[in-house]
N, C-alpha and C positions, 0 to 999 in steps of 0.2 A: 503494498499499498504506499508506504515511505517513498519506495523509487517511483512509484506512478505519480504522485505527486511532485517531487522535484523534477521530474524531465517534464511534466505539463507545465511547469512555475521556466524551466529550462527554455521551454521551446516558444512561450509567450513572451518573454524577456528578450531572448532573442531576435525575434521577429520584428520586436518594436525598436529594439537598439538599430538592427539592418536596416529597416525603415528608415528612422529618422537619419542614420547616417548618409544615405540617399539625398533624402530630403535636405539633409545640411550641405551636403558638398555641393550640390545642386544650386540651392540658393548664395553659397560664396563664390564658386569658383565655374560655376556651368553645366554643361551637358557630358562633356568629356569628363569632367572629376566625377559625376554623378556613374557615367556609366563604367568607368574603372573601379568607383566602388560598390558597384552592384557586381562586379565579376571579381573583384579582388577584398570581400571581406574583414577577414583577418588584418591583413596588411592596412585597407582602409581605416579600422577601426584605430589600431596604434598610431597612424597618421593623423588622423581626426583627433583623437586623445590628446596627443603633442600640440596640435595647430590651436585647438580649444584654449588650452592650457597656456600655450604662450600668447594668445590673444587678449585672454581674460586676467591672468595673471596668478590665478587661481587653481592650485592642483587638484583638488576636491571638488571638482564644480559637478554637474547634474550630467553632464554625459559621462563621464568618470567615475562616477560614481555607479551607472549604471551598468556598463562596460565592466567593472570590478564586480558587480551582484552576479553577474551570469557568469563571470568566471569562478565565483564562491560556488554558485551553483552546481558547476561542472566539477569541483572538486569535493564538495558534501557527497554529491551522487556516488563518486569513485571510491571514497573512503568509507561511506557508513552503510553501502547498498552492495550487492553482490554485483555490480553491472562492471567492474572491471575484472571479473574473476572469469577464468577460461571453466568452463563446465562442459560436460560432453553427455549427450543425450542418446549417443548410442547405447544400444543394450548389446551386452555378451553374451 
């Protein structure tokens, strides 16, 4: 049950961060940046985290906190559930 709740959270939060990244890239830099952000989501998140931090001067802005919360969700999923373990479903 915990695994499903965390997976739902990661999927919804990840989708929202992805869509906001594309929107932000389009409004700040235009169509090419939005297309690149859509094609390279992890690289785009790291780039825009750095860019927003340097623009605002605040390391813990809303975008960085949202990206870090998705990362924490992945870490919790791997540490506290069996999502990262190998299980054999074959019968001998």
